[in-house]
C-alpha positions in Angstrom: 0.0 -0.1 -0.2 1.2 3.5 -0.9 -0.1 7.0 -1.4 1.2 10.0 -3.2 1.1 13.1 -1.1 1.7 16.9 -1.8 3.5 19.0 0.5 5.8 22.1 0.2 5.2 22.1 -3.7 6.3 18.7 -4.2 5.0 15.3 -4.5 6.4 12.1 -2.5 5.6 8.4 -2.5 4.6 7.6 1.2 4.4 4.0 2.3 3.9 2.8 6.0 7.4 2.8 7.7 9.1 4.8 5.0 11.3 7.8 5.9 10.9 11.0 3.9 12.9 14.1 3.8 10.3 17.1 3.0 10.6 20.8 3.0 10.7 22.4 6.6 7.5 22.1 8.6 7.0 24.0 11.8 6.5 21.0 14.1 8.7 19.8 17.0 10.4 16.5 16.9 8.4 13.4 18.0 5.3 15.3 17.1 2.6 13.7 14.7 1.6 15.4 11.6 -1.1 14.7 9.0 -1.0 15.3 5.5 -4.3 16.0 3.8 -3.3 16.5 0.3 -3.4 12.9 -1.0 -3.3 12.5 -4.9 -3.5 9.0 -5.3 -3.8 5.8 -3.0 -2.8 2.3 -4.2 -3.8 -0.9 -2.5 -2.6 -3.7 -4.5 -4.4 -3.6 -7.7 -7.0 -1.1 -6.2 -6.2 2.4 -7.2 -8.0 5.6 -6.0 -7.1 8.7 -8.1 -8.0 12.1 -6.9 -9.5 14.8 -8.9 -7.3 16.7 -7.8 -7.4 15.0 -4.2 -8.7 11.8 -2.8 -11.8 12.8 -0.8 -11.1 12.2 3.1 -7.9 10.5 2.7 -5.0 11.5 4.8 -1.4 10.2 5.5 -0.4 10.1 9.1 3.5 10.6 10.1 5.8 11.3 12.9 8.7 14.0 12.9 12.0 12.3 13.5 14.3 15.5 13.0 14.7 19.0 11.8 17.9 19.5 10.1 19.6 21.0 7.2 21.0 19.4 4.1 24.4 19.3 2.9 26.1 22.4 1.5 25.3 23.2 -2.2 28.0 25.4 -4.1 27.0 28.0 -6.3 29.8 29.2 -8.4 29.4 31.9 -11.1 32.2 32.5 -13.5 32.9 34.7 -16.5 35.8 33.9 -18.6 38.3 36.6 -19.6 36.5 39.3 -17.2 38.1 38.1 -13.9 34.7 37.7 -12.6 34.0 34.8 -9.9 31.5 34.5 -7.3 31.3 31.6 -4.8 28.2 31.2 -2.8 27.0 28.1 -0.6 23.5 27.3 0.5 22.1 24.7 2.9 18.3 23.9 2.7 16.4 23.3 5.9 14.3 20.1 5.8 12.1 17.8 8.1 12.7 14.1 8.2 9.4 12.2 8.7 8.3 8.6 9.2 5.1 7.6 7.6 3.0 5.6 10.2 -0.3 5.1 8.5 -2.6 5.8 5.4 -6.1 6.4 5.9 -8.3 6.2 2.8 -11.9 7.9 2.5 
């Protein structure tokens, strides 16, 4: 059984017991969160596709940690003009563990 959820402008495949790194949520660690924007639910051969969301469906998860991803280096360079600019960025994320999928 799995579901496709939408959070933070991205879509994720959620299965019970699976850990996901998603965009930062304002929730403390070890708190339960619920995702109401469920786009698809699959139970073996039975598939529910939402238009655009599956009615009365949600995915419940537990927040494991709030952290920052590895540094991404942004380097701009123009040849022959002595132009170099180096910048780093670390994106915040929330790691959650999917506990159960509730269909409508």
